[in-house]
matplotlib code that plots the C-alpha trace (Angstrom):
import matplotlib.pyplot as plt

x = [-2.2, -6.2, -4.8, -2.9, -6.0, -8.2, -5.4, -5.6, -9.4, -9.3, -7.2, -9.0, -12.3, -11.1, -9.5, -12.9, -14.4, -11.6, -12.3, -16.1, -16.0, -13.5, -10.8, -7.8, -7.8, -6.5, -7.2, -10.6, -14.2, -15.2, -18.9, -18.6, -17.3, -19.1, -18.5, -16.5, -14.4, -13.2, -9.7, -9.2, -10.3, -8.1, -4.8, -5.4, -5.7, -2.8, -0.8, -1.6, -0.8, 2.7, 3.8, 3.3, 4.4, 1.4, 1.4, 5.1, 3.9, 0.5, 2.5, 5.3, 2.5, 0.7, 3.5, 4.7, 0.9, 0.2, 3.9, 3.3, -0.3, 1.0, 4.2, 1.9, -0.4, 2.5, 3.9, 0.3, 0.2, 3.7, 3.3, 0.1, 1.8, 4.7, 2.2, 0.5, 3.5, 5.0, 2.2, 2.6, 6.4, 4.9, 2.3, 4.7, 7.2, 3.8, 3.6, 7.4, 7.0, 3.6, 5.7, 8.9, 6.7, 5.0, 7.8, 10.1, 13.9, 15.5, 18.8, 20.4, 23.2, 21.2, 19.6, 15.8, 13.6, 9.9, 8.2, 4.5, 4.0, 3.1, 3.3, 6.9, 7.7, 4.1, 6.2, 8.6, 5.5, 4.1, 8.0, 8.5, 5.4, 6.3, 9.4, 8.4, 5.2, 6.7, 9.1, 6.9, 4.0, 5.6, 4.4, 1.6, -0.8, -0.8, 1.5, -1.6, -3.3, -0.1, -0.4, -4.1, -3.9, -0.4, -2.8, -5.8, -4.4, -1.0, -2.4, -1.0, -4.9, -5.5, -3.0, -4.1, -7.8, -6.4, -4.6, -7.7, -10.2, -7.6, -5.9, -1.8, 1.2, 4.8, 7.6, 10.7, 13.8, 17.5, 20.2, 18.1, 17.5, 13.4, 13.4, 9.7, 6.1, 3.1, -0.7, -2.8, -6.3, -7.6, -11.2, -13.5, -11.4, -8.8, -6.5, -6.6, -2.9, -3.5, -0.3, 3.3, 6.3, 9.5, 12.3, 13.5, 16.8, 19.2, 20.9, 17.2, 16.5, 15.1, 13.6, 10.3, 9.8, 10.3, 7.5, 5.5, 6.8, 6.0, 2.0, 2.0, 3.6, 1.1, -2.0, -0.5, -0.3, -3.3, -5.3, -6.3, -7.5, -6.0, -4.7, -5.5, -4.6, -5.4, -3.0, -2.9, -3.1, -0.1, 2.2, 3.6, 6.8, 4.3, 2.1, 5.6, 6.1, 2.8, 2.7, 5.9, 4.5, 1.8, -1.1, -3.7, -5.6, -9.3, -11.0, -11.1, -12.3, -12.5, -12.5, -13.8, -11.4, -13.3, -11.8, -12.5, -9.8, -10.1, -8.0, -8.1, -7.0, -6.8, -7.6, -5.0, -5.2, -3.1, -4.2, -2.9, -2.2, -2.8, -1.4, -3.4]
y = [23.5, 22.6, 19.2, 21.0, 22.8, 19.6, 17.9, 20.6, 20.8, 16.5, 17.5, 20.2, 17.8, 15.1, 17.1, 18.6, 14.9, 14.6, 17.1, 16.4, 13.0, 14.1, 11.4, 13.9, 16.2, 19.9, 20.9, 22.6, 21.3, 21.5, 20.9, 24.0, 26.4, 29.9, 33.0, 34.2, 31.8, 31.2, 32.9, 30.5, 27.6, 28.7, 29.0, 25.7, 24.0, 25.7, 25.2, 21.2, 21.0, 22.9, 20.9, 18.0, 19.0, 18.3, 21.3, 20.2, 16.6, 17.9, 19.7, 17.0, 14.8, 16.5, 17.4, 13.7, 12.8, 15.3, 14.9, 11.6, 11.7, 14.6, 12.3, 9.8, 12.4, 13.3, 10.0, 9.0, 11.9, 11.8, 8.7, 9.3, 11.9, 9.4, 6.6, 9.5, 10.9, 7.8, 6.4, 7.2, 5.7, 2.8, 2.3, 2.5, 0.0, -2.3, -1.4, -1.9, -5.5, -6.1, -5.5, -8.1, -10.9, -10.8, -9.7, -12.2, -10.3, -9.6, -10.2, -8.1, -6.2, -4.0, -0.8, -1.5, 1.5, 1.5, 4.1, 4.6, 4.6, 7.6, 8.9, 9.2, 5.6, 4.2, 2.5, 0.4, -1.6, -3.7, -4.0, -5.6, -7.9, -8.9, -10.3, -11.6, -13.5, -15.1, -16.5, -17.3, -18.6, -20.6, -24.5, -23.1, -21.2, -21.2, -18.4, -17.0, -16.6, -14.6, -12.7, -12.2, -11.5, -9.0, -6.8, -7.0, -6.2, -3.9, -1.4, 2.3, 2.7, -0.2, 0.7, 4.7, 3.5, 1.6, 4.3, 6.8, 4.1, 4.6, 1.2, 1.4, 0.1, 0.5, -0.5, -1.9, -0.8, -2.6, -0.4, 1.8, -1.4, -1.6, -5.3, -6.0, -4.0, -4.9, -3.6, -3.8, -2.5, -1.6, -3.2, -2.8, -4.8, -6.5, -5.5, -7.5, -7.9, -8.4, -8.5, -9.4, -9.7, -10.1, -10.7, -14.2, -13.7, -15.6, -12.3, -11.0, -14.4, -13.3, -10.0, -11.4, -10.8, -7.3, -6.9, -8.8, -6.9, -3.5, -4.6, -6.4, -3.0, -1.2, -3.3, -3.2, 0.4, 0.8, -1.6, -4.4, -7.5, -9.7, -10.0, -12.0, -12.8, -15.6, -17.9, -20.5, -24.0, -25.0, -22.4, -24.1, -21.9, -18.9, -20.9, -22.4, -18.4, -17.5, -20.8, -19.8, -15.9, -18.2, -17.3, -19.6, -21.6, -20.4, -21.8, -22.4, -20.5, -20.4, -17.3, -16.6, -13.9, -13.5, -14.8, -18.5, -18.2, -19.0, -18.2, -21.3, -20.6, -21.1, -18.2, -17.6, -15.1, -13.8, -12.8, -9.4, -9.0, -5.9, -4.6, -2.4]
z = [36.6, 37.0, 38.0, 40.8, 41.7, 41.5, 44.1, 46.5, 45.9, 47.2, 50.0, 51.4, 50.9, 52.6, 55.7, 55.9, 56.1, 58.8, 61.1, 61.1, 62.0, 65.0, 63.1, 63.6, 66.5, 66.1, 70.1, 68.5, 68.4, 64.6, 66.0, 67.7, 65.3, 65.0, 63.3, 66.9, 66.7, 63.3, 63.8, 66.5, 64.7, 61.5, 64.1, 65.3, 62.0, 60.8, 63.8, 63.5, 59.4, 59.8, 62.8, 61.0, 57.9, 56.2, 53.8, 52.4, 51.8, 50.0, 48.0, 47.1, 46.8, 44.2, 42.1, 41.8, 41.2, 38.7, 37.3, 36.5, 35.0, 33.1, 31.8, 30.6, 28.8, 26.7, 25.9, 24.8, 22.4, 21.1, 20.0, 18.4, 16.8, 16.1, 14.3, 12.5, 11.0, 9.7, 8.7, 5.1, 5.0, 7.0, 4.1, 2.0, 3.6, 3.1, -0.6, -1.3, 0.6, -1.8, -4.8, -4.0, -3.0, -6.0, -8.8, -9.7, -10.1, -13.4, -13.8, -16.5, -17.8, -20.0, -19.3, -19.3, -19.8, -20.9, -23.2, -24.0, -27.5, -29.0, -32.6, -33.0, -31.8, -33.0, -35.9, -33.8, -32.5, -36.0, -36.6, -33.4, -33.9, -37.0, -36.1, -33.0, -34.4, -37.0, -34.9, -31.7, -33.7, -36.4, -36.1, -34.0, -36.4, -40.2, -41.7, -43.4, -39.6, -38.7, -41.6, -40.8, -37.2, -38.0, -40.1, -38.2, -34.4, -35.4, -37.8, -36.8, -36.9, -34.7, -31.9, -31.7, -31.7, -28.7, -27.0, -27.6, -26.2, -22.8, -23.0, -22.5, -24.8, -23.9, -25.6, -23.7, -24.7, -23.7, -24.0, -26.4, -28.5, -29.0, -27.8, -26.9, -26.3, -23.6, -24.5, -21.3, -20.5, -17.5, -16.2, -13.4, -11.0, -13.0, -15.8, -18.9, -20.4, -24.1, -25.5, -24.1, -26.5, -26.3, -29.1, -29.7, -29.6, -27.0, -25.8, -24.9, -23.0, -19.4, -20.6, -20.9, -16.8, -17.1, -19.2, -17.0, -13.7, -15.5, -15.9, -12.1, -10.4, -12.4, -10.8, -7.4, -7.6, -9.0, -6.2, -9.0, -7.6, -10.6, -14.3, -16.7, -20.5, -23.3, -24.3, -27.3, -26.0, -28.1, -26.5, -24.2, -23.9, -22.7, -20.7, -18.2, -18.3, -17.2, -14.3, -13.4, -12.1, -10.3, -13.0, -12.9, -15.6, -14.9, -18.7, -21.9, -24.9, -28.3, -30.4, -33.6, -35.5, -38.9, -42.4, -41.1, -38.0, -34.6, -31.1, -29.3, -26.3, -22.5, -20.0, -17.2, -14.1, -11.7, -8.5, -7.0, -3.5, -1.8, 1.5, 3.4]

ax = plt.figure().add_subplot(projection="3d")
ax.plot(x, y, z, "-o")
ax.set_aspect("equal")
plt.show()
């Protein structure tokens, strides 16, 4: 409505200007207009406009112009509303694309499920660790060091202490059978993947990727920039696995773990791509 009145006002100003400079002739000298002949002027002007259908033409033109302006206004308004309403959906699509790009798919016939470690299932972790470590580290470190590190890192008290401090312990079950576990902690901009282990049985081959994917998804969902871990320099199988998942060796370090033992490790790190 405001645009319509504005259009009429502009038309009036334009007509007044044309009359003032005698550009149009209505049969009345506009410069000679006086209070006593105002009615005569009005009749002359109305007759001029009617004879040339100017009011109708003006209304049609105004209607078209106002309609075009209002249509473009509504189109822009609706477009902005659509973008705003779908912003969360678009972000979700981007996040899913980010995950797909960074996760290696797992093909398995098992039903896989992660369980947070708690007082009811905490006993499963030392049991799994004992089986896995005695196979995984055989020939890499001595049996004495294996036993020492299992006692040091996998007591119930130690795991509960980690959880109390905010660390994440998870058990992976395949068809409800515990087959592996992960332990990771959140740092300022990174995730430290402290432990990632899977039973060495052939039937579970490939499920280690599910363990790593769980950590990568956590890092993506919580906007962490990278994941890093330590790996024994002689553990060639684990190193190949990490490099396949785009972890890069960033340094080499030796850690004194007491009782005359050391951990001679590479540190590997994987950058996480965040799509905003």
